[in-house]
All heavy atoms as TSV, in Angstrom:
chain	resi	resn	atom	element	x	y	z
A	1	MET	N	N	-162.814	36.762	39.713
A	1	MET	CA	C	-162.436	37.782	40.619
A	1	MET	C	C	-162.116	37.264	42.065
A	1	MET	O	O	-161.925	38.135	42.898
A	1	MET	CB	C	-163.551	39.053	40.602
A	1	MET	CG	C	-163.665	39.741	39.292
A	1	MET	SD	S	-162.322	40.661	38.750
A	1	MET	CE	C	-162.493	42.038	39.826
A	2	ARG	N	N	-162.593	35.985	42.295
A	2	ARG	CA	C	-162.258	35.527	43.642
A	2	ARG	C	C	-160.845	35.368	43.962
A	2	ARG	O	O	-160.021	35.038	43.050
A	2	ARG	CB	C	-162.978	34.120	43.775
A	2	ARG	CG	C	-164.359	34.171	43.787
A	2	ARG	CD	C	-164.991	32.832	44.026
A	2	ARG	NE	N	-166.447	32.905	44.049
A	2	ARG	CZ	C	-167.212	31.931	44.377
A	2	ARG	NH1	N	-166.747	30.911	44.789
A	2	ARG	NH2	N	-168.575	32.174	44.321
A	3	ARG	N	N	-160.550	35.754	45.199
A	3	ARG	CA	C	-159.102	35.566	45.600
A	3	ARG	C	C	-158.063	36.501	44.932
A	3	ARG	O	O	-156.890	36.190	44.994
A	3	ARG	CB	C	-158.621	34.112	45.587
A	3	ARG	CG	C	-159.564	33.140	46.014
A	3	ARG	CD	C	-159.711	32.873	47.534
A	3	ARG	NE	N	-158.466	32.356	48.092
A	3	ARG	CZ	C	-157.879	32.437	49.176
A	3	ARG	NH1	N	-158.720	33.041	50.094
A	3	ARG	NH2	N	-156.781	31.963	49.530
A	4	LEU	N	N	-158.651	37.427	44.257
A	4	LEU	CA	C	-157.759	38.407	43.406
A	4	LEU	C	C	-156.834	39.150	44.474
A	4	LEU	O	O	-155.571	39.129	44.178
A	4	LEU	CB	C	-158.524	39.262	42.641
A	4	LEU	CG	C	-157.684	40.454	41.882
A	4	LEU	CD1	C	-156.920	39.706	40.853
A	4	LEU	CD2	C	-158.633	41.340	41.206
A	5	LEU	N	N	-157.325	39.641	45.465
A	5	LEU	CA	C	-156.447	40.404	46.535
A	5	LEU	C	C	-155.347	39.403	47.050
A	5	LEU	O	O	-154.321	39.877	47.237
A	5	LEU	CB	C	-157.339	40.951	47.609
A	5	LEU	CG	C	-156.681	41.720	48.717
A	5	LEU	CD1	C	-155.763	42.841	47.986
A	5	LEU	CD2	C	-157.503	42.246	49.777
A	6	ALA	N	N	-155.741	38.285	47.362
A	6	ALA	CA	C	-154.788	37.288	47.930
A	6	ALA	C	C	-153.562	36.982	47.009
A	6	ALA	O	O	-152.453	36.886	47.410
A	6	ALA	CB	C	-155.535	35.961	48.444
A	7	ARG	N	N	-153.981	36.733	45.776
A	7	ARG	CA	C	-152.973	36.451	44.702
A	7	ARG	C	C	-152.123	37.657	44.554
A	7	ARG	O	O	-150.850	37.429	44.511
A	7	ARG	CB	C	-153.606	36.075	43.458
A	7	ARG	CG	C	-154.020	34.637	43.453
A	7	ARG	CD	C	-154.339	34.270	42.041
A	7	ARG	NE	N	-155.423	35.272	41.412
A	7	ARG	CZ	C	-156.488	35.102	40.737
A	7	ARG	NH1	N	-156.589	33.822	40.246
A	7	ARG	NH2	N	-157.173	36.047	40.324
A	8	ARG	N	N	-152.658	38.768	44.463
A	8	ARG	CA	C	-151.750	40.051	44.156
A	8	ARG	C	C	-151.028	40.312	45.411
A	8	ARG	O	O	-149.819	40.836	45.363
A	8	ARG	CB	C	-152.694	41.123	43.779
A	8	ARG	CG	C	-153.537	40.926	42.582
A	8	ARG	CD	C	-152.668	40.767	41.334
A	8	ARG	NE	N	-152.036	42.031	41.009
A	8	ARG	CZ	C	-150.978	42.101	40.114
A	8	ARG	NH1	N	-150.585	41.197	39.484
A	8	ARG	NH2	N	-150.454	43.324	39.993
A	9	MET	N	N	-151.537	40.019	46.727
A	9	MET	CA	C	-150.783	40.305	47.827
A	9	MET	C	C	-149.500	39.460	48.025
A	9	MET	O	O	-148.604	39.969	48.396
A	9	MET	CB	C	-151.681	40.171	49.057
A	9	MET	CG	C	-151.176	40.677	50.285
A	9	MET	SD	S	-150.804	42.343	50.376
A	9	MET	CE	C	-152.450	42.874	50.449
A	10	LYS	N	N	-149.593	38.224	47.577
A	10	LYS	CA	C	-148.377	37.364	47.492
A	10	LYS	C	C	-147.336	37.958	46.696
A	10	LYS	O	O	-146.145	37.947	47.058
A	10	LYS	CB	C	-148.803	35.880	47.189
A	10	LYS	CG	C	-149.599	35.116	48.147
A	10	LYS	CD	C	-149.877	33.767	47.546
A	10	LYS	CE	C	-150.834	33.023	48.496
A	10	LYS	NZ	N	-151.213	31.679	47.914
A	11	PHE	N	N	-147.706	38.286	45.467
A	11	PHE	CA	C	-146.828	38.911	44.547
A	11	PHE	C	C	-146.143	40.054	45.140
A	11	PHE	O	O	-145.032	40.306	45.092
A	11	PHE	CB	C	-147.554	39.157	43.245
A	11	PHE	CG	C	-146.640	39.870	42.260
A	11	PHE	CD1	C	-145.575	39.151	41.482
A	11	PHE	CD2	C	-146.802	41.163	41.869
A	11	PHE	CE1	C	-144.860	39.845	40.700
A	11	PHE	CE2	C	-145.954	41.859	41.039
A	11	PHE	CZ	C	-145.016	41.223	40.302
A	12	HIS	N	N	-146.964	41.033	45.639
A	12	HIS	CA	C	-146.457	42.268	46.120
A	12	HIS	C	C	-145.543	42.122	47.337
A	12	HIS	O	O	-144.640	42.930	47.621
A	12	HIS	CB	C	-147.568	43.296	46.347
A	12	HIS	CG	C	-148.152	43.821	45.074
A	12	HIS	ND1	N	-149.313	43.534	44.607
A	12	HIS	CD2	C	-147.582	44.774	44.180
A	12	HIS	CE1	C	-149.489	44.093	43.476
A	12	HIS	NE2	N	-148.483	44.917	43.206
A	13	LEU	N	N	-145.964	41.217	48.299
A	13	LEU	CA	C	-145.225	40.946	49.540
A	13	LEU	C	C	-143.805	40.399	49.090
A	13	LEU	O	O	-142.842	40.813	49.634
A	13	LEU	CB	C	-145.908	39.923	50.443
A	13	LEU	CG	C	-147.094	40.591	51.247
A	13	LEU	CD1	C	-147.750	39.606	52.081
A	13	LEU	CD2	C	-146.466	41.719	52.240
A	14	LEU	N	N	-143.750	39.534	48.146
A	14	LEU	CA	C	-142.593	38.952	47.803
A	14	LEU	C	C	-141.603	39.946	47.069
A	14	LEU	O	O	-140.428	40.079	47.372
A	14	LEU	CB	C	-142.793	37.777	46.757
A	14	LEU	CG	C	-141.359	37.190	46.237
A	14	LEU	CD1	C	-140.745	36.487	47.324
A	14	LEU	CD2	C	-141.868	36.116	45.190
A	15	GLY	N	N	-142.310	40.849	46.356
A	15	GLY	CA	C	-141.551	41.794	45.620
A	15	GLY	C	C	-141.008	42.927	46.589
A	15	GLY	O	O	-139.794	43.347	46.495
A	16	ALA	N	N	-141.831	43.230	47.631
A	16	ALA	CA	C	-141.439	44.175	48.611
A	16	ALA	C	C	-140.254	43.658	49.454
A	16	ALA	O	O	-139.211	44.371	49.829
A	16	ALA	CB	C	-142.522	44.622	49.458
A	17	PHE	N	N	-140.326	42.385	49.790
A	17	PHE	CA	C	-139.199	41.644	50.576
A	17	PHE	C	C	-137.972	41.662	49.765
A	17	PHE	O	O	-136.845	42.154	50.227
A	17	PHE	CB	C	-139.587	40.230	50.808
A	17	PHE	CG	C	-138.566	39.520	51.691
A	17	PHE	CD1	C	-138.358	39.823	53.037
A	17	PHE	CD2	C	-137.851	38.595	50.905
A	17	PHE	CE1	C	-137.401	39.183	53.739
A	17	PHE	CE2	C	-136.761	37.932	51.803
A	17	PHE	CZ	C	-136.672	38.171	53.033
A	18	LEU	N	N	-137.950	41.372	48.574
A	18	LEU	CA	C	-136.792	41.378	47.634
A	18	LEU	C	C	-136.166	42.732	47.442
A	18	LEU	O	O	-134.982	42.880	47.521
A	18	LEU	CB	C	-137.089	40.578	46.332
A	18	LEU	CG	C	-137.396	39.158	46.423
A	18	LEU	CD1	C	-137.821	38.595	44.955
A	18	LEU	CD2	C	-136.348	38.345	46.926
A	19	VAL	N	N	-136.896	43.709	47.218
A	19	VAL	CA	C	-136.416	45.094	47.142
A	19	VAL	C	C	-135.881	45.559	48.349
A	19	VAL	O	O	-134.764	46.191	48.379
A	19	VAL	CB	C	-137.579	45.935	46.688
A	19	VAL	CG1	C	-137.216	47.434	46.721
A	19	VAL	CG2	C	-138.031	45.744	45.246
A	20	SER	N	N	-136.412	45.225	49.530
A	20	SER	CA	C	-135.913	45.789	50.747
A	20	SER	C	C	-134.482	45.032	51.093
A	20	SER	O	O	-133.544	45.581	51.557
A	20	SER	CB	C	-136.803	45.546	51.909
A	20	SER	OG	O	-137.163	44.156	52.112
A	21	VAL	N	N	-134.551	43.743	50.864
A	21	VAL	CA	C	-133.197	42.951	51.033
A	21	VAL	C	C	-132.054	43.468	50.160
A	21	VAL	O	O	-130.996	43.647	50.381
A	21	VAL	CB	C	-133.483	41.556	50.910
A	21	VAL	CG1	C	-132.105	40.707	50.896
A	21	VAL	CG2	C	-134.246	41.005	52.080
A	22	GLY	N	N	-132.508	43.718	48.907
A	22	GLY	CA	C	-131.590	44.255	47.915
A	22	GLY	C	C	-131.063	45.610	48.266
A	22	GLY	O	O	-129.881	45.918	48.174
A	23	GLY	N	N	-131.969	46.500	48.661
A	23	GLY	CA	C	-131.541	47.765	49.137
A	23	GLY	C	C	-130.788	47.790	50.430
A	23	GLY	O	O	-129.623	48.579	50.421
A	24	ALA	N	N	-130.985	46.843	51.334
A	24	ALA	CA	C	-130.086	46.822	52.421
A	24	ALA	C	C	-128.747	46.261	52.067
A	24	ALA	O	O	-127.673	46.738	52.660
A	24	ALA	CB	C	-130.775	45.893	53.498
A	25	THR	N	N	-128.697	45.294	51.181
A	25	THR	CA	C	-127.274	44.812	50.783
A	25	THR	C	C	-126.517	45.804	49.985
A	25	THR	O	O	-125.405	45.911	50.293
A	25	THR	CB	C	-127.553	43.479	49.870
A	25	THR	OG1	O	-128.402	42.518	50.591
A	25	THR	CG2	C	-126.266	42.954	49.360
A	26	LEU	N	N	-127.247	46.581	49.181
A	26	LEU	CA	C	-126.452	47.575	48.332
A	26	LEU	C	C	-126.032	48.705	49.404
A	26	LEU	O	O	-124.783	49.140	49.254
A	26	LEU	CB	C	-127.447	48.268	47.448
A	26	LEU	CG	C	-127.691	47.408	46.104
A	26	LEU	CD1	C	-128.742	48.152	45.262
A	26	LEU	CD2	C	-126.451	47.235	45.305
A	27	TYR	N	N	-126.710	49.062	50.462
A	27	TYR	CA	C	-126.320	50.115	51.331
A	27	TYR	C	C	-125.132	49.481	52.073
A	27	TYR	O	O	-124.104	50.215	52.416
A	27	TYR	CB	C	-127.351	50.321	52.303
A	27	TYR	CG	C	-126.919	51.308	53.347
A	27	TYR	CD1	C	-126.827	52.738	53.088
A	27	TYR	CD2	C	-126.560	50.909	54.669
A	27	TYR	CE1	C	-126.504	53.688	53.965
A	27	TYR	CE2	C	-126.007	51.791	55.588
A	27	TYR	CZ	C	-126.054	53.236	55.237
A	27	TYR	OH	O	-125.646	54.141	56.232
A	28	LYS	N	N	-125.210	48.164	52.570
A	28	LYS	CA	C	-124.118	47.663	53.337
A	28	LYS	C	C	-122.763	47.674	52.604
A	28	LYS	O	O	-121.778	48.027	53.068
A	28	LYS	CB	C	-124.408	46.274	53.837
A	28	LYS	CG	C	-123.438	45.522	54.571
A	28	LYS	CD	C	-123.813	44.285	55.172
A	28	LYS	CE	C	-122.593	43.531	55.847
A	28	LYS	NZ	N	-121.731	44.238	56.757
A	29	PHE	N	N	-122.772	47.209	51.295
A	29	PHE	CA	C	-121.527	47.036	50.578
A	29	PHE	C	C	-121.155	48.235	49.736
A	29	PHE	O	O	-120.081	48.304	49.318
A	29	PHE	CB	C	-121.612	45.704	49.706
A	29	PHE	CG	C	-121.850	44.474	50.481
A	29	PHE	CD1	C	-122.880	43.730	50.511
A	29	PHE	CD2	C	-120.708	43.962	51.194
A	29	PHE	CE1	C	-122.916	42.623	51.235
A	29	PHE	CE2	C	-120.535	42.807	52.007
A	29	PHE	CZ	C	-121.743	42.118	51.976
A	30	GLY	N	N	-122.013	49.156	49.573
A	30	GLY	CA	C	-121.827	50.285	48.787
A	30	GLY	C	C	-121.494	51.476	49.562
A	30	GLY	O	O	-120.821	52.346	49.123
A	31	ILE	N	N	-122.099	51.515	50.983
A	31	ILE	CA	C	-121.914	52.678	51.699
A	31	ILE	C	C	-121.161	52.416	53.058
A	31	ILE	O	O	-120.137	53.009	53.317
A	31	ILE	CB	C	-123.118	53.406	51.899
A	31	ILE	CG1	C	-123.748	53.924	50.557
A	31	ILE	CG2	C	-122.999	54.581	52.813
A	31	ILE	CD1	C	-125.108	54.598	50.643
A	32	ALA	N	N	-121.618	51.495	53.757
A	32	ALA	CA	C	-121.251	51.179	55.085
A	32	ALA	C	C	-119.820	50.572	55.154
A	32	ALA	O	O	-119.049	51.003	55.941
A	32	ALA	CB	C	-122.276	50.282	55.870
A	33	GLU	N	N	-119.539	49.571	54.306
A	33	GLU	CA	C	-118.323	48.976	54.423
A	33	GLU	C	C	-117.071	49.971	53.859
A	33	GLU	O	O	-116.110	49.987	54.545
A	33	GLU	CB	C	-118.274	47.653	53.546
A	33	GLU	CG	C	-119.037	46.556	54.178
A	33	GLU	CD	C	-118.592	46.143	55.516
A	33	GLU	OE1	O	-117.345	46.018	55.867
A	33	GLU	OE2	O	-119.430	45.773	56.408
A	34	PRO	N	N	-117.303	50.552	52.706
A	34	PRO	CA	C	-116.221	51.568	52.386
A	34	PRO	C	C	-116.112	52.620	53.388
A	34	PRO	O	O	-114.900	53.103	53.577
A	34	PRO	CB	C	-116.735	52.192	51.080
A	34	PRO	CG	C	-117.676	51.148	50.484
A	34	PRO	CD	C	-118.276	50.480	51.653
A	35	ARG	N	N	-117.104	53.058	54.156
A	35	ARG	CA	C	-116.987	54.067	55.088
A	35	ARG	C	C	-116.074	53.567	56.307
A	35	ARG	O	O	-115.332	54.320	56.875
A	35	ARG	CB	C	-118.337	54.506	55.597
A	35	ARG	CG	C	-118.315	55.816	56.553
A	35	ARG	CD	C	-119.733	56.188	56.904
A	35	ARG	NE	N	-120.321	56.720	55.654
A	35	ARG	CZ	C	-121.580	57.041	55.703
A	35	ARG	NH1	N	-122.389	56.886	56.689
A	35	ARG	NH2	N	-122.100	57.573	54.532
A	36	LYS	N	N	-116.423	52.401	56.667
A	36	LYS	CA	C	-115.595	51.649	57.780
A	36	LYS	C	C	-114.170	51.631	57.443
A	36	LYS	O	O	-113.257	51.946	58.233
A	36	LYS	CB	C	-116.188	50.307	58.045
A	36	LYS	CG	C	-117.439	50.234	58.912
A	36	LYS	CD	C	-117.575	48.887	59.526
A	36	LYS	CE	C	-119.002	48.391	59.132
A	36	LYS	NZ	N	-119.200	46.968	59.587
A	37	ARG	N	N	-113.891	51.196	56.204
A	37	ARG	CA	C	-112.443	51.097	55.733
A	37	ARG	C	C	-111.820	52.512	55.750
A	37	ARG	O	O	-110.533	52.639	56.065
A	37	ARG	CB	C	-112.368	50.466	54.289
A	37	ARG	CG	C	-112.568	48.906	54.353
A	37	ARG	CD	C	-112.182	48.277	52.966
A	37	ARG	NE	N	-113.043	48.776	51.922
A	37	ARG	CZ	C	-114.258	48.241	51.504
A	37	ARG	NH1	N	-114.669	47.281	52.132
A	37	ARG	NH2	N	-114.893	48.744	50.445
A	38	ALA	N	N	-112.549	53.547	55.318
A	38	ALA	CA	C	-111.982	54.837	55.275
A	38	ALA	C	C	-111.631	55.344	56.562
A	38	ALA	O	O	-110.570	55.913	56.896
A	38	ALA	CB	C	-112.973	55.755	54.603
A	39	TYR	N	N	-112.562	55.132	57.622
A	39	TYR	CA	C	-112.301	55.554	58.981
A	39	TYR	C	C	-111.006	54.848	59.597
A	39	TYR	O	O	-110.231	55.385	60.156
A	39	TYR	CB	C	-113.558	55.238	59.923
A	39	TYR	CG	C	-114.403	56.450	59.827
A	39	TYR	CD1	C	-115.706	56.448	59.184
A	39	TYR	CD2	C	-114.149	57.635	60.517
A	39	TYR	CE1	C	-116.572	57.439	59.180
A	39	TYR	CE2	C	-115.035	58.778	60.444
A	39	TYR	CZ	C	-116.243	58.569	59.812
A	39	TYR	OH	O	-117.042	59.611	59.817
A	40	ALA	N	N	-111.034	53.440	59.251
A	40	ALA	CA	C	-109.849	52.638	59.825
A	40	ALA	C	C	-108.638	53.175	59.215
A	40	ALA	O	O	-107.498	53.281	59.920
A	40	ALA	CB	C	-110.053	51.160	59.481
A	41	GLU	N	N	-108.554	53.517	58.000
A	41	GLU	CA	C	-107.300	53.848	57.335
A	41	GLU	C	C	-106.974	55.291	57.790
A	41	GLU	O	O	-105.698	55.517	58.077
A	41	GLU	CB	C	-107.615	53.897	55.813
A	41	GLU	CG	C	-106.252	54.277	54.990
A	41	GLU	CD	C	-105.281	53.201	55.167
A	41	GLU	OE1	O	-105.621	52.017	55.235
A	41	GLU	OE2	O	-104.053	53.530	55.168
A	42	PHE	N	N	-107.860	56.101	58.099
A	42	PHE	CA	C	-107.663	57.413	58.660
A	42	PHE	C	C	-107.072	57.284	59.978
A	42	PHE	O	O	-105.856	57.995	60.263
A	42	PHE	CB	C	-108.874	58.353	58.711
A	42	PHE	CG	C	-108.707	59.604	59.300
A	42	PHE	CD1	C	-108.052	60.734	58.615
A	42	PHE	CD2	C	-109.128	59.847	60.666
A	42	PHE	CE1	C	-107.834	61.866	59.285
A	42	PHE	CE2	C	-108.808	61.047	61.201
A	42	PHE	CZ	C	-108.326	62.206	60.565
A	43	TYR	N	N	-107.560	56.552	60.849
A	43	TYR	CA	C	-107.113	56.471	62.329
A	43	TYR	C	C	-105.936	55.543	62.464
A	43	TYR	O	O	-105.345	55.686	63.473
A	43	TYR	CB	C	-108.180	56.013	63.170
A	43	TYR	CG	C	-109.086	57.027	63.518
A	43	TYR	CD1	C	-110.352	57.062	62.782
A	43	TYR	CD2	C	-108.774	58.139	64.259
A	43	TYR	CE1	C	-111.246	58.120	63.190
A	43	TYR	CE2	C	-109.705	59.158	64.609
A	43	TYR	CZ	C	-110.963	59.185	64.090
A	43	TYR	OH	O	-111.745	60.170	64.291
A	44	LYS	N	N	-105.426	54.910	61.294
A	44	LYS	CA	C	-104.076	54.140	61.467
A	44	LYS	C	C	-103.055	55.168	61.682
A	44	LYS	O	O	-101.999	54.851	62.335
A	44	LYS	CB	C	-103.956	53.373	60.200
A	44	LYS	CG	C	-104.601	52.080	60.180
A	44	LYS	CD	C	-104.250	51.274	58.955
A	44	LYS	CE	C	-105.095	50.010	58.786
A	44	LYS	NZ	N	-105.050	49.232	57.644
A	45	SER	N	N	-103.045	56.216	60.876
A	45	SER	CA	C	-101.829	57.280	60.909
A	45	SER	C	C	-102.294	58.527	61.521
A	45	SER	O	O	-101.627	59.428	61.510
A	45	SER	CB	C	-101.437	57.388	59.505
A	45	SER	OG	O	-102.492	58.147	58.896
A	46	TYR	N	N	-103.335	58.544	62.373
A	46	TYR	CA	C	-103.840	59.798	62.902
A	46	TYR	C	C	-103.092	60.075	64.326
A	46	TYR	O	O	-103.047	59.175	65.127
A	46	TYR	CB	C	-105.317	59.804	63.218
A	46	TYR	CG	C	-105.914	61.050	63.891
A	46	TYR	CD1	C	-105.947	62.171	63.177
A	46	TYR	CD2	C	-106.481	60.990	65.180
A	46	TYR	CE1	C	-106.532	63.378	63.886
A	46	TYR	CE2	C	-106.935	62.101	65.750
A	46	TYR	CZ	C	-106.966	63.231	65.079
A	46	TYR	OH	O	-107.491	64.374	65.746
A	47	ASP	N	N	-102.564	61.236	64.365
A	47	ASP	CA	C	-101.850	61.625	65.616
A	47	ASP	C	C	-102.665	62.857	66.283
A	47	ASP	O	O	-102.685	64.044	65.700
A	47	ASP	CB	C	-100.543	62.086	65.338
A	47	ASP	CG	C	-99.754	62.531	66.501
A	47	ASP	OD1	O	-100.100	62.144	67.602
A	47	ASP	OD2	O	-98.563	63.062	66.408
A	48	PRO	N	N	-103.365	62.682	67.245
A	48	PRO	CA	C	-104.201	63.662	67.970
A	48	PRO	C	C	-103.398	64.942	68.416
A	48	PRO	O	O	-103.786	65.996	68.473
A	48	PRO	CB	C	-104.906	63.022	69.032
A	48	PRO	CG	C	-104.341	61.719	69.233
A	48	PRO	CD	C	-103.593	61.334	68.053
A	49	MET	N	N	-102.261	64.588	68.977
A	49	MET	CA	C	-101.353	65.714	69.416
A	49	MET	C	C	-100.899	66.627	68.280
A	49	MET	O	O	-100.873	67.890	68.424
A	49	MET	CB	C	-100.219	65.155	70.289
A	49	MET	CG	C	-100.610	64.534	71.606
A	49	MET	SD	S	-101.572	65.750	72.593
A	49	MET	CE	C	-100.367	66.958	72.968
A	50	LYS	N	N	-100.531	66.037	67.235
A	50	LYS	CA	C	-100.069	66.828	65.982
A	50	LYS	C	C	-101.278	67.818	65.483
A	50	LYS	O	O	-101.151	68.798	65.310
A	50	LYS	CB	C	-99.661	65.888	64.893
A	50	LYS	CG	C	-99.157	66.554	63.730
A	50	LYS	CD	C	-98.719	65.588	62.689
A	50	LYS	CE	C	-98.347	66.245	61.422
A	50	LYS	NZ	N	-97.985	65.388	60.340
A	51	ASP	N	N	-102.477	67.143	65.581
A	51	ASP	CA	C	-103.719	67.888	65.053
A	51	ASP	C	C	-103.990	68.967	66.100
A	51	ASP	O	O	-104.288	70.048	65.668
A	51	ASP	CB	C	-104.922	66.862	65.062
A	51	ASP	CG	C	-106.097	67.406	64.165
A	51	ASP	OD1	O	-105.724	68.268	63.408
A	51	ASP	OD2	O	-107.121	66.958	64.354
A	52	PHE	N	N	-103.861	68.695	67.512
A	52	PHE	CA	C	-104.083	69.694	68.409
A	52	PHE	C	C	-103.103	70.773	68.257
A	52	PHE	O	O	-103.436	71.977	68.352
A	52	PHE	CB	C	-103.933	69.027	69.857
A	52	PHE	CG	C	-103.955	70.118	71.000
A	52	PHE	CD1	C	-105.109	70.698	71.320
A	52	PHE	CD2	C	-102.837	70.267	71.573
A	52	PHE	CE1	C	-104.993	71.673	72.404
A	52	PHE	CE2	C	-102.803	71.252	72.634
A	52	PHE	CZ	C	-103.938	71.896	73.042
A	53	GLN	N	N	-101.769	70.511	68.130
A	53	GLN	CA	C	-100.806	71.587	67.871
A	53	GLN	C	C	-101.228	72.410	66.655
A	53	GLN	O	O	-101.001	73.628	66.727
A	53	GLN	CB	C	-99.371	70.905	67.808
A	53	GLN	CG	C	-98.912	70.215	69.006
A	53	GLN	CD	C	-98.915	71.134	70.223
A	53	GLN	OE1	O	-98.767	72.461	70.125
A	53	GLN	NE2	N	-99.109	70.600	71.536
A	54	ALA	N	N	-101.635	71.837	65.640
A	54	ALA	CA	C	-101.909	72.570	64.344
A	54	ALA	C	C	-103.138	73.395	64.681
A	54	ALA	O	O	-103.108	74.606	64.263
A	54	ALA	CB	C	-102.294	71.652	63.222
A	55	MET	N	N	-104.086	73.054	65.284
A	55	MET	CA	C	-105.314	73.842	65.609
A	55	MET	C	C	-104.882	74.960	66.579
A	55	MET	O	O	-105.394	76.083	66.500
A	55	MET	CB	C	-106.472	72.940	66.248
A	55	MET	CG	C	-107.116	72.107	65.182
A	55	MET	SD	S	-108.646	71.450	65.865
A	55	MET	CE	C	-107.943	70.178	66.925
A	56	LYS	N	N	-104.018	74.581	67.542
A	56	LYS	CA	C	-103.595	75.645	68.486
A	56	LYS	C	C	-102.703	76.715	67.729
A	56	LYS	O	O	-102.964	77.934	67.991
A	56	LYS	CB	C	-102.704	74.913	69.506
A	56	LYS	CG	C	-102.158	75.868	70.633
A	56	LYS	CD	C	-101.461	75.093	71.683
A	56	LYS	CE	C	-100.838	75.944	72.736
A	56	LYS	NZ	N	-99.924	75.158	73.688
A	57	ALA	N	N	-101.918	76.437	66.909
A	57	ALA	CA	C	-101.126	77.337	66.194
A	57	ALA	C	C	-102.091	78.229	65.183
A	57	ALA	O	O	-101.760	79.386	64.955
A	57	ALA	CB	C	-99.986	76.647	65.281
A	58	ALA	N	N	-103.148	77.616	64.654
A	58	ALA	CA	C	-104.019	78.358	63.815
A	58	ALA	C	C	-105.046	79.333	64.746
A	58	ALA	O	O	-105.605	80.157	64.107
A	58	ALA	CB	C	-104.942	77.376	63.026
A	59	GLY	N	N	-104.975	79.135	66.030
A	59	GLY	CA	C	-105.860	79.950	66.730
A	59	GLY	C	C	-107.282	79.569	66.904
A	59	GLY	O	O	-108.349	80.379	67.160
A	60	VAL	N	N	-107.576	78.224	66.578
A	60	VAL	CA	C	-108.869	77.759	66.497
A	60	VAL	C	C	-109.507	77.536	67.874
A	60	VAL	O	O	-110.731	77.749	68.128
A	60	VAL	CB	C	-108.977	76.460	65.734
A	60	VAL	CG1	C	-110.366	75.769	65.709
A	60	VAL	CG2	C	-108.504	76.652	64.230
A	61	LEU	N	N	-108.633	77.153	68.823
A	61	LEU	CA	C	-109.057	76.828	70.202
A	61	LEU	C	C	-108.969	78.033	71.215
A	61	LEU	O	O	-107.889	78.682	71.149
A	61	LEU	CB	C	-108.286	75.684	70.704
A	61	LEU	CG	C	-108.222	74.498	69.868
A	61	LEU	CD1	C	-107.085	73.356	70.413
A	61	LEU	CD2	C	-109.580	73.743	69.830
A	62	GLU	N	N	-110.072	78.273	71.828
A	62	GLU	CA	C	-110.118	79.404	72.732
A	62	GLU	C	C	-109.305	79.134	74.133
A	62	GLU	O	O	-108.783	79.890	74.756
A	62	GLU	CB	C	-111.508	79.864	73.100
A	62	GLU	CG	C	-112.261	80.597	71.975
A	62	GLU	CD	C	-113.600	80.955	72.428
A	62	GLU	OE1	O	-113.882	81.042	73.696
A	62	GLU	OE2	O	-114.411	81.178	71.546
A	63	CYS	N	N	-109.390	77.703	74.489
A	63	CYS	CA	C	-108.832	77.307	75.690
A	63	CYS	C	C	-107.327	77.156	75.582
A	63	CYS	O	O	-106.573	77.149	76.657
A	63	CYS	CB	C	-109.437	76.045	76.108
A	63	CYS	SG	S	-109.005	74.687	75.050
A	64	ALA	N	N	-106.737	77.252	74.418
A	64	ALA	CA	C	-105.296	76.961	74.236
A	64	ALA	C	C	-104.903	78.082	73.198
A	64	ALA	O	O	-104.738	77.893	72.081
A	64	ALA	CB	C	-104.946	75.701	73.763
A	65	PRO	N	N	-104.669	79.332	73.623
A	65	PRO	CA	C	-104.309	80.378	72.673
A	65	PRO	C	C	-102.965	80.103	72.108
A	65	PRO	O	O	-102.093	79.532	72.667
A	65	PRO	CB	C	-104.355	81.707	73.556
A	65	PRO	CG	C	-104.169	81.230	74.970
A	65	PRO	CD	C	-104.703	79.922	74.951
A	66	PRO	N	N	-102.711	80.563	70.886
A	66	PRO	CA	C	-101.443	80.384	70.188
A	66	PRO	C	C	-100.398	81.184	70.922
A	66	PRO	O	O	-100.590	82.296	71.535
A	66	PRO	CB	C	-101.594	80.883	68.745
A	66	PRO	CG	C	-102.793	81.785	68.786
A	66	PRO	CD	C	-103.633	81.234	69.899
A	67	LYS	N	N	-99.154	80.721	70.810
A	67	LYS	CA	C	-97.935	81.395	71.472
A	67	LYS	C	C	-97.314	82.338	70.433
A	67	LYS	O	O	-97.218	82.123	69.403
A	67	LYS	CB	C	-97.024	80.458	72.105
A	67	LYS	CG	C	-97.710	79.801	73.249
A	67	LYS	CD	C	-96.653	78.792	73.950
A	67	LYS	CE	C	-97.350	78.150	75.053
A	67	LYS	NZ	N	-96.521	77.352	75.963
């Protein structure tokens, strides 16, 4: 029973490290990178004035009532 905690602690620390690195990698490549690409693709063709005119025509904005 000697050094049981130390041996088990090494195993658990290594496992926790690997799980955390794996989780971070999965998040980066599974969520963050596709989200960045989606935002970049959206803003390539985004026209803020066209969006403003559409919101103005719909009556969404109080500061710019529709005509």
